[in-house]
Structure formats: C-alpha cells, structure tokens
C-alpha positions in Angstrom: 0.0 0.0 0.3 2.7 2.4 1.1 4.6 1.7 -2.4 0.9 2.5 -4.1 -0.2 5.0 -2.3 2.5 7.2 -0.3 0.7 10.4 -0.5 -2.3 9.0 1.1 0.1 7.1 3.4 1.9 9.3 4.3 -1.6 11.6 5.0 -3.5 8.8 6.9 0.3 8.9 9.3 -0.2 12.8 9.6 -3.4 12.5 11.3 -2.4 9.5 13.5 1.0 11.5 14.5 -1.6 14.6 15.7 -3.7 12.7 17.1 -0.8 11.1 19.2 0.4 15.2 20.1 -2.8 15.5 20.8 -2.9 13.1 23.4 0.7 13.2 24.8 1.2 17.2 24.6 -2.7 18.1 25.8 -4.7 21.0 24.0 -2.8 24.1 26.6 -0.1 23.3 23.7 -1.6 23.6 20.9 -3.9 26.5 22.0 -0.8 28.5 23.7 1.0 28.4 20.1 -1.8 29.5 18.0 -3.7 31.5 21.3 -1.0 34.4 19.9 -2.1 34.9 16.9 -6.5 35.9 17.7 -8.7 35.7 14.3 -5.1 35.5 12.0 -5.1 32.2 14.2 -8.3 30.8 13.1 -7.1 32.0 9.8 -4.4 29.9 9.4 -5.7 27.1 11.2 -8.2 27.0 8.3 -5.5 27.5 6.0 -3.8 24.2 7.3 -7.3 22.1 7.9 -7.3 22.2 3.8 -3.7 20.6 2.6 -3.8 17.1 2.8 -0.4 17.0 4.9 -1.2 19.8 7.2 -5.1 18.6 7.5 -4.2 17.1 10.6 -2.8 19.9 11.8 -5.5 22.4 11.1 -7.8 20.0 12.5 -5.6 19.8 16.1 -5.5 24.0 16.1 -9.5 24.6 15.5 -10.5 21.9 17.9 -8.3 23.3 20.9 -9.2 26.9 20.1 -13.0 25.8 20.1 -13.4 26.8 24.0 -12.3 29.8 23.6 -14.7 31.3 20.0 -17.9 31.1 19.4 -18.9 28.0 17.0 -20.0 30.1 13.7 -17.0 32.3 14.3 -14.2 30.1 14.4 -16.1 28.7 10.9 -16.4 31.3 9.2 -13.1 32.6 9.8 -11.5 29.4 9.6 -13.5 28.6 6.4 -12.5 31.6 5.0 -8.6 30.8 5.3 -9.6 27.3 4.1 -11.2 28.9 1.0 -8.4 31.0 0.2 -6.0 28.1 0.5 -8.3 26.0 -1.9 -8.8 28.3 -4.4 -4.6 28.9 -4.7 -5.1 24.2 -5.6 -7.8 24.7 -7.3 -5.5 27.7 -9.5 -2.3 26.6 -9.5 -3.4 23.1 -10.4 -1.1 22.1 -8.2 -2.3 18.7 -6.9 0.2 16.3 -5.5 -2.2 13.5 -5.5 -3.2 14.0 -8.5 -1.3 10.3 -9.9 -2.7 9.0 -6.7 -6.5 9.8 -7.4 -5.4 8.8 -11.3 -4.8 5.4 -9.8 -6.8 5.0 -7.3 -10.2 5.7 -9.8 -8.8 3.4 -12.4 -8.9 0.2 -9.8 -11.6 -1.8 -10.6 -14.0 -1.2 -8.0 -13.7 2.9 -8.6 -14.5 1.6 -12.8 -17.6 -0.1 -11.9 -18.7 2.9 -9.3 -17.7 5.6 -11.4 -19.6 4.2 -14.5 -22.8 4.3 -12.7 -25.1 6.7 -14.6 -25.4 9.3 -11.6 -21.1 9.3 -11.4 -21.6 10.8 -15.5 -23.4 14.2 -14.1 -21.6 17.0 -13.4 -24.0 18.3 -10.7 -23.1 15.2 -8.5 -18.9 15.1 -8.9 -19.8 19.2 -7.8 -21.6 17.4 -4.6 -19.4 14.6 -4.1 -16.7 17.4 -4.1 -18.2 19.5 -2.3 -18.6 16.7 0.9 -14.8 15.5 0.9 -14.2 19.2 1.3 -16.5 19.1 4.3 -15.4 16.2 5.4 -11.5 16.0 7.2 -10.2 14.3 4.3 -7.1 16.0 1.9 -9.5 18.7 0.0 -7.1 18.2 -3.2 -9.3 14.8 -3.7 -12.6 17.0 -3.7 -10.8 19.4 -6.0 -9.8 16.9 -8.4 -13.1 15.6 -8.9 -14.2 18.6 -8.9 -12.3 19.4 -11.4 -12.9 16.9 -13.2 -16.7 18.2 -13.5 -15.0 21.4 -15.1 -16.6 23.4 -11.9 -15.5 27.3 -12.7 -13.9 29.4 -10.2 -16.9 31.6 -9.6 -19.0 28.7 -8.5 -15.7 26.2 -7.2 -14.9 29.3 -4.3 -18.8 29.7 -2.8 -19.6 25.5 -3.0 -15.7 25.4 -1.0 -16.5 28.2 0.9 -19.9 26.8 2.5 -18.6 23.0 2.6 -15.3 24.3 4.4 -16.9 26.0 6.8 -19.8 23.6 7.2 -17.2 21.0 7.6 -15.7 22.9 10.9 -18.5 24.3 12.1 -19.6 20.2 12.9 -15.8 19.5 14.1 -15.9 22.3 16.2 -19.7 21.5 17.2 -19.0 17.8 17.7 -15.3 17.7 20.2 -17.2 20.5 22.3 -20.1 17.7 22.2 -18.2 15.7 23.5 -15.9 17.1 25.5 -12.5 17.0 24.1 -11.1 20.4 24.6 
C-alpha cells in the first residue's frame, strides 16, 4: 500500500501523529501556540485544515480553539482561510495527489462505481467534491473531482466556502459536545 499510495499513506500517518501529539502534549500546548495570533490564528488553522499534509495539524488547532471562540466565528474565519487555500490549489493546479487519485480512480471497484450513470453527471461530481471538502479528508481529492466536472472558479469558490465552513463548524460542534477540549 505504501508503495502504491505514498502520499495517502503519509496523510494517514500525519493524522496518527497529530492524534498522538494531541494526546501526549494536550490541548493547552496547541492552544498556547496559536492563541497569540487571535483571529489570524483561526484563519491560519483553516488554511492548514485544507492541505493534505497539514490537515491534521489544522484540525488540532481548531479543536484547541473551540472553547475560546463561538463555533460560528471559528467556522467563518477558518472557512475563509480554507477557501483561500482551496482556491490557490484550484488556480495553480498544484495537486500532489493527482496521480494517486487517478490510480485509485482506475481501480476495478472505482471503474464500476464511476461507470454508474449518476457519476457521469457534473452536478453529482460537484456535490461529491463538496462533501469531501466538508470532511476532514484532504481537500485535494474533492478539488480533483470537482475539476474533472469542469466547474468554474466562481461557483467553486462559493461551494468550497460553504463546504469548508460547514465542515469546520461540525468539527467544532462535535468536539465541544464530546468535551474533548
């Protein structure tokens, strides 16, 4: 698996590392790290939340800031940062996962799923991409799916802002409900 999907393996390992760091260092360490930046810290955490290799760090920073700001404020400010990062990926077409996404897409199971009539519709790929953007999965995957649907930058920006903001809001609400911080 590592040989065939090195980037995805690294992303998976980064989530494990972030979890272990959060577990051993505690939320106070990360809170003290980002707190001096105030609202800019939320923006930076949102930007980190989108990129595959920094998503786990962004999530940890957002989680540690949950008790300090209202969830809506975190979601909007971090959502703006995440959107800026996603639009940058979209504009520069800097998708490090492109080859691996293509490899996954060409697998037998994905060809069968992708052969379904629903997957041929551009709107469905946009919705699927938006759901991936809202999740903690690397945004590059969602962007690649949406780019394959040939979405324009304006609608992409709006969709990514809504998806990122909702995803961050749900993360913060879940963490607050569970009492993780």
